[in-house]
KEMI-276557 format. One record per residue: x, y, z negated of N, C-alpha, C, O, CB in turn. Coordinates in steps of 0.2 Angstrom, whole numbers, padded with zeros to 4 digits, always signed. Atoms other than C-alpha are relative to their C-alpha. Glycine has a CB too. Layout:
// KEMI-276557
XYZXYZXYZXYZXYZ
...
// end
This chain:
// KEMI-276557
+0006+0003+0003-0638+0682+0319-0003+0006-0005+0001+0009-0008+0001-0006-0004
+0003-0005+0005-0650+0694+0310-0003-0004-0006-0005-0010-0006-0006+0003+0003
+0002+0003+0006-0653+0690+0292-0001+0006-0005+0001+0012-0003+0004-0005-0003
+0000-0005+0005-0656+0700+0276+0007+0001-0003+0010-0004-0006-0005-0002-0006
-0006-0001+0003-0640+0708+0270-0001+0000-0008-0005+0003-0011+0003+0007+0002
+0001+0001+0008-0637+0703+0251+0002+0007-0003+0000+0007-0009+0005-0005-0002
-0002-0006+0004-0631+0721+0247-0005+0005+0001-0008+0008-0004+0007+0003+0003
+0005-0005-0001-0643+0733+0256-0007-0003+0001-0012+0001+0001+0002+0004+0006
+0006+0003-0001-0657+0721+0258-0004+0002+0006-0010+0001+0007-0005+0001-0006
+0003-0002-0006-0660+0726+0276+0001-0006+0005+0005-0010+0004+0003+0006+0003
+0000+0005-0005-0664+0714+0291+0005+0003+0005+0003+0008+0009-0007-0001+0003
-0005-0002-0004-0648+0716+0301+0004-0005+0003+0004-0011+0000+0005+0006-0003
-0005+0005-0002-0635+0707+0311+0006+0000-0006+0008+0005-0008+0004+0002+0007
-0005+0001+0005-0622+0700+0298+0007-0001+0003+0007-0005+0008-0003-0005-0005
-0007+0002-0002-0603+0699+0299+0003-0003-0006+0000-0003-0012+0004+0007+0002
-0004+0003+0006-0591+0689+0288+0005+0005-0002+0009+0007+0001+0003-0007+0003
-0005-0004+0003-0581+0698+0276+0004-0005-0005+0001-0008-0009-0003+0006-0005
-0004+0004+0004-0566+0690+0268+0001+0003-0007+0003+0009-0007+0007-0001+0004
+0000-0003+0007-0567+0692+0249+0008+0001-0001+0009+0007-0004-0003-0005-0005
-0007-0001+0000-0548+0690+0249+0003+0003+0006+0001+0000+0011+0005-0006-0002
-0002-0004-0006-0541+0703+0261+0004-0005+0005+0009-0007+0003+0004+0006-0001
-0002+0005-0005-0537+0693+0277+0008+0002+0002+0012-0002+0003-0004+0000+0006
-0007-0002-0002-0521+0704+0281+0005-0001-0005+0011-0001-0004-0001+0008+0001
-0004+0002+0005-0514+0699+0265+0000-0008-0001+0006-0011-0002-0001+0003-0007
+0000+0007+0002-0520+0681+0261-0002-0004+0006-0002-0010+0005-0006+0000-0005
+0001+0004-0006-0524+0675+0279-0008-0002+0000-0012+0001-0003+0004-0006+0000
+0007+0002+0000-0540+0665+0282-0002-0004-0006-0008-0006-0006-0001-0004+0006
+0002+0004+0005-0540+0656+0266-0005+0004-0005-0005+0010-0005+0006-0002-0005
+0004-0004+0004-0553+0660+0253-0007+0000+0003-0009-0001+0008+0002+0007-0002
+0007-0001-0002-0572+0663+0253-0001+0006+0004+0002+0011+0004-0004+0000-0007
+0003-0005-0004-0582+0674+0264-0007+0002-0002-0010-0003-0005+0001-0001+0008
+0007-0001+0001-0598+0683+0262-0003+0004+0006+0001+0007+0010-0001+0005-0006
+0003-0003-0006-0610+0688+0276-0004+0006-0002-0009+0006-0006-0005-0005+0003
+0003-0006+0002-0615+0706+0275-0001+0004+0007+0003+0003+0012+0004+0004-0005
+0001-0004-0006-0621+0719+0288+0006+0005+0001+0010+0006-0003-0006+0005-0001
-0006-0004-0002-0608+0730+0297+0000+0006-0004+0006+0008-0006-0001+0002+0007
+0000-0006+0004-0613+0746+0287+0003-0002-0007+0008+0002-0009-0007+0003-0001
-0002+0002+0007-0610+0737+0270+0007-0003+0001+0011-0002-0004-0004-0006-0003
-0007+0003-0001-0594+0728+0278+0005+0006+0000+0010+0006-0003+0000-0004+0006
-0004-0006+0000-0587+0745+0282+0001+0004-0007+0006+0006-0009-0003+0006+0005
+0000-0003+0006-0591+0752+0265+0005-0004-0005+0009-0001-0009-0007+0000-0004
-0005+0004+0004-0582+0737+0256+0007+0001+0002+0012+0001-0002-0002-0007+0000
-0007-0001-0002-0567+0739+0267+0003+0006-0002+0009+0007-0004+0000+0000+0008
-0003-0006+0002-0565+0757+0262+0002-0001-0008+0007+0002-0010-0005+0006+0000
-0002+0001+0007-0566+0752+0244+0006-0005-0001+0010-0003-0006-0006-0004-0004
-0006+0004+0000-0553+0738+0247+0006+0004+0001+0011+0004-0002+0000-0006+0005
-0006-0004-0002-0541+0751+0255+0001+0005-0006+0007+0006-0007-0002+0004+0006
-0002-0005+0006-0543+0763+0240+0003-0004-0006+0007-0002-0009-0007+0003-0003
-0003+0005+0005-0539+0748+0228+0007-0001+0002+0011-0001-0002-0004-0006-0001
-0007+0001-0002-0524+0744+0238+0005+0006-0001+0010+0005-0003+0000-0003+0008
-0004-0006+0001-0518+0762+0238+0001+0001-0007+0007+0003-0009-0004+0006+0003
-0001-0001+0008-0521+0763+0219+0006-0005-0002+0010-0003-0006-0006-0001-0003
-0004+0005+0003-0511+0747+0216+0007+0002+0003+0012+0002-0001-0002-0007+0002
-0006-0001-0003-0497+0751+0229+0004+0006-0002+0010+0007-0003+0000+0000+0007
-0002-0007+0002-0495+0769+0223+0004-0001-0007+0008+0004-0009-0005+0005-0001
-0003+0001+0007-0489+0762+0206+0008-0003+0001+0012-0003-0003-0003-0006-0004
-0007+0003-0001-0473+0754+0215+0003+0004+0006+0005+0000+0011-0001-0007+0002
-0003-0004-0005-0465+0768+0226+0007-0003+0002+0009-0003+0007+0000+0007-0001
-0007+0003-0001-0448+0760+0223+0000-0006+0005+0005-0007+0008+0003-0002-0006
+0000+0006-0005-0453+0744+0233+0000+0003+0007+0003-0001+0011-0007-0004-0001
-0001-0003-0007-0455+0755+0249+0007+0002+0001+0009+0001+0007-0005+0005+0001
-0007-0002-0001-0438+0762+0246+0005-0006+0001+0009-0006+0006+0003+0004-0006
-0004+0006+0000-0430+0745+0244-0002-0003+0007+0003-0005+0011-0002-0005-0005
+0002+0003-0007-0440+0739+0260+0004+0004+0006+0007+0001+0010-0007+0000+0001
-0003-0004-0006-0433+0753+0271+0007-0001+0000+0010-0001+0005-0002+0008-0001
-0008+0001+0001-0415+0751+0264+0002-0006+0003+0006-0007+0007+0002+0001-0007
-0001+0006-0003-0416+0733+0268-0001+0000+0008+0003-0003+0011-0004-0006-0003
+0001+0000-0007-0423+0736+0285+0005+0003+0004+0008+0001+0009-0007+0004+0001
-0005-0004-0003-0410+0749+0289+0007-0004+0000+0011-0004+0005+0001+0006-0003
-0006+0004+0000-0396+0737+0283+0000-0005+0005+0005-0007+0008+0000-0002-0008
+0000+0005-0005-0402+0723+0293+0001+0002+0007+0004-0002+0011-0007-0004-0001
+0000-0003-0006-0403+0734+0308+0008+0001+0002+0010+0000+0007-0004+0006+0001
-0007-0002-0001-0384+0739+0306+0004-0007+0001+0009-0007+0004+0002+0004-0006
-0003+0006-0001-0379+0721+0304-0001-0003+0007+0004-0006+0009-0003-0005-0005
+0002+0003-0006-0388+0716+0320+0004+0004+0006+0005+0001+0011-0007+0000+0001
-0003-0004-0005-0379+0730+0330+0007-0002+0002+0010+0001+0006-0001+0008-0002
// end
């Protein structure tokens, strides 16, 4: 459907953007209808925020890999 994008104010086809990232929170939470160009822009900002947050916890990735490897050796 074409409508005015609330961000860029252009008449465009709108897509639904999950305000809470779907890959983390699933389908719960609110959505906003924005055009594809603005959707791509907000997705880049979300990825930058996730990277900034996750980079604070490198030890979590070490633990994850150790557990993964340990679990693989138990199954073998």
